[in-house]
MITIKE-601089 format. One record per residue (C-alpha): residue number from 0; x, y, z. Coordinates in nm, 2 decimals, decimal comma. Layout:
// MITIKE-601089
  pos      c1      c2      c3
  NUM       X       Y       Z
...
This chain:
// MITIKE-601089
  pos      c1      c2      c3
    0    4,51    5,30   14,91
    1    4,30    5,48   14,63
    2    4,07    5,17   14,61
    3    4,00    5,21   14,98
    4    3,93    5,58   14,93
    5    3,70    5,53   14,64
    6    3,51    5,24   14,81
    7    3,43    5,45   15,12
    8    3,35    5,77   14,93
    9    3,11    5,58   14,69
   10    2,92    5,47   15,00
   11    2,96    5,10   14,91
   12    2,87    4,87   15,20
   13    3,19    4,77   15,39
   14    3,13    4,40   15,38
   15    3,33    4,10   15,24
   16    3,58    4,20   14,97
   17    3,50    4,57   15,01
   18    3,59    4,56   15,38
   19    3,92    4,38   15,29
   20    4,00    4,65   15,03
   21    3,95    4,93   15,28
   22    4,14    4,75   15,56
   23    4,44    4,69   15,34
   24    4,42    5,04   15,19
   25    4,45    5,20   15,53
   26    4,76    4,99   15,60
   27    4,91    5,12   15,27
   28    4,81    5,48   15,36
   29    4,98    5,45   15,70
   30    5,31    5,39   15,52
   31    5,29    5,74   15,37
   32    5,37    5,63   15,01
   33    5,11    5,85   14,84
   34    5,23    6,21   14,84
   35    4,88    6,34   14,74
   36    4,70    6,16   15,02
   37    4,95    6,28   15,27
   38    4,93    6,64   15,14
   39    4,55    6,65   15,16
   40    4,56    6,50   15,51
   41    4,81    6,77   15,62
   42    4,60    7,05   15,47
   43    4,30    6,93   15,66
   44    4,50    6,95   15,99
   45    4,52    6,57   16,04
   46    4,80    6,47   16,28
   47    4,70    6,11   16,37
   48    4,65    5,81   16,14
   49    4,38    5,79   15,87
   50    4,07    5,59   15,95
   51    3,79    5,47   15,73
   52    3,57    5,76   15,87
   53    3,84    6,00   15,77
   54    3,83    5,88   15,41
   55    3,46    5,96   15,39
   56    3,43    6,27   15,60
   57    3,77    6,44   15,57
   58    3,97    6,33   15,26
   59    3,69    6,25   15,02
   60    3,51    6,59   15,05
   61    3,83    6,78   15,00
   62    3,94    6,58   14,69
   63    3,59    6,61   14,54
   64    3,56    6,98   14,62
   65    3,74    7,09   14,30
   66    3,49    6,91   14,09
   67    3,20    7,04   14,29
   68    3,27    7,41   14,30
   69    3,61    7,48   14,15
   70    3,86    7,30   13,93
   71    3,74    6,96   13,83
   72    4,09    6,82   13,75
   73    4,26    6,90   14,08
   74    4,18    6,57   14,25
   75    4,30    6,36   13,95
   76    4,62    6,57   13,94
   77    4,68    6,54   14,32
   78    4,64    6,17   14,38
   79    4,89    6,03   14,13
   80    5,16    6,29   14,18
   81    5,49    6,20   14,36
   82    5,61    6,56   14,33
   83    5,68    6,68   14,69
   84    5,63    7,04   14,59
   85    5,33    7,01   14,37
   86    5,12    6,79   14,61
   87    5,10    7,05   14,89
   88    5,02    7,33   14,64
   89    4,73    7,13   14,49
   90    4,61    7,03   14,83
   91    4,60    7,39   14,94
   92    4,38    7,48   14,64
   93    4,15    7,19   14,72
   94    4,13    7,31   15,08
   95    4,02    7,65   14,96
   96    3,76    7,50   14,73
   97    3,63    7,29   15,01
   98    3,57    7,60   15,22
   99    3,37    7,75   14,93
  100    3,18    7,42   14,90
  101    3,09    7,42   15,27
  102    2,94    7,77   15,24
  103    2,74    7,67   14,93
  104    2,63    7,35   15,11
  105    2,52    7,53   15,42
  106    2,30    7,76   15,22
  107    2,13    7,48   15,02
  108    2,09    7,26   15,33
  109    1,91    7,54   15,52
  110    1,67    7,59   15,23
  111    1,62    7,21   15,20
  112    1,55    7,17   15,57
  113    1,30    7,46   15,55
  114    1,12    7,27   15,27
  115    1,10    6,96   15,50
  116    0,97    7,16   15,79
  117    0,70    7,33   15,60
  118    0,59    7,00   15,44
  119    0,70    7,08   15,09
  120    0,97    6,82   15,08
  121    0,84    6,56   15,32
  122    0,66    6,30   15,12
  123    0,60    6,06   15,40
  124    0,85    5,78   15,35
  125    1,07    6,00   15,13
  126    1,22    6,34   15,13
  127    1,23    6,52   14,79
  128    1,38    6,87   14,80
  129    1,47    7,09   14,50
  130    1,54    7,45   14,43
  131    1,63    7,69   14,15
  132    1,99    7,81   14,18
  133    2,10    7,52   14,40
  134    2,45    7,41   14,30
  135    2,44    7,06   14,15
  136    2,78    6,99   14,30
  137    2,65    6,98   14,66
  138    2,31    6,81   14,62
  139    2,45    6,47   14,71
  140    2,61    6,60   15,03
  141    2,29    6,78   15,12
  142    2,09    6,46   15,06
  143    2,32    6,28   15,30
  144    2,27    6,55   15,56
  145    1,89    6,52   15,53
  146    1,91    6,14   15,58
  147    2,12    6,19   15,89
  148    1,88    6,44   16,03
  149    1,54    6,30   15,94
  150    1,63    5,92   15,91
  151    1,45    5,89   15,57
  152    1,58    5,84   15,22
  153    1,63    6,17   15,05
  154    1,65    6,31   14,70
  155    1,79    6,66   14,65
  156    1,78    6,83   14,31
  157    1,91    7,14   14,14
  158    1,68    7,30   13,88
  159    1,85    7,36   13,55
  160    1,79    7,40   13,18
  161    1,83    7,12   12,93
  162    2,04    7,15   12,62
  163    1,95    7,05   12,27
  164    2,08    6,70   12,19
  165    2,08    6,56   12,55
  166    1,75    6,39   12,52
  167    1,54    6,67   12,68
  168    1,54    6,95   12,43
  169    1,54    7,28   12,61
  170    1,28    7,19   12,87
  171    1,34    7,26   13,24
  172    1,47    6,97   13,44
  173    1,60    6,88   13,78
  174    1,94    6,71   13,83
  175    1,93    6,52   14,16
  176    2,13    6,30   14,39
  177    1,97    6,03   14,61
  178    2,08    5,89   14,94
  179    1,92    5,60   15,11
  180    1,88    5,41   15,44
  181    1,93    5,04   15,49
  182    1,65    4,83   15,33
  183    1,57    5,09   15,06
  184    1,74    5,01   14,73
  185    1,77    5,33   14,54
  186    1,96    5,18   14,26
  187    1,68    4,93   14,18
  188    1,42    5,21   14,22
  189    1,60    5,44   13,98
  190    1,65    5,15   13,73
  191    1,27    5,08   13,74
  192    1,19    5,44   13,69
  193    1,42    5,46   13,39
  194    1,26    5,15   13,24
  195    0,92    5,31   13,29
  196    1,03    5,62   13,11
  197    0,99    5,84   13,41
  198    1,35    5,97   13,41
  199    1,57    6,14   13,15
  200    1,89    5,98   13,31
  201    1,96    5,77   13,61
  202    2,18    5,52   13,78
  203    2,32    5,41   14,11
  204    2,35    5,14   14,38
  205    2,14    5,05   14,68
  206    2,26    5,34   14,90
  207    2,31    5,62   14,65
  208    2,22    5,73   14,30
  209    2,18    6,01   14,06
  210    1,89    6,10   13,83
  211    1,76    6,37   13,59
  212    1,39    6,43   13,57
  213    1,19    6,68   13,36
  214    1,04    6,95   13,58
  215    0,70    6,87   13,45
  216    0,72    6,52   13,61
  217    0,80    6,65   13,96
């Protein structure tokens, strides 16, 4: 069941073996054997069975919310637990963090859309939006929202400061997440940019990736 959850949340194409993993995972989830999954579904108000879409749009965001804006270890504590008292308590905390995440996401999304509308972020075939003070924990979600709205691949970054010893000294940099559309392989593009020395860090797969770039190279 957790393999299915991870497969969908990582935006891996649901073809071949990946599709089989998700299909079988949903069957396992329907049996209710994972107390953590059942608790997070209940906290989200789900009363029907869990679908593949629910993994990506309901369960995944809540499990990830702790790491994005709150307590990073909540999801890893929730999913393996079989404690019938602990699971609902952890799920409730994740639900609260998810509400906080939604507020932060809305604010960053509004500013990113404004950049697209005024032409700052619209680079023709690509959207590149970034801002100081944007929370790095929501830039991936915001990139996905931009793809849904504008039907273009999007990169959304949060401006931050480097730290001595991480390869960038103390120079300003942008930590970004990328989301793609079919036919545009972000993983290959990020790898090529790394090889060319354009990025400080980077990695991903065809539909999503992460990268860190010096502000001077934006």
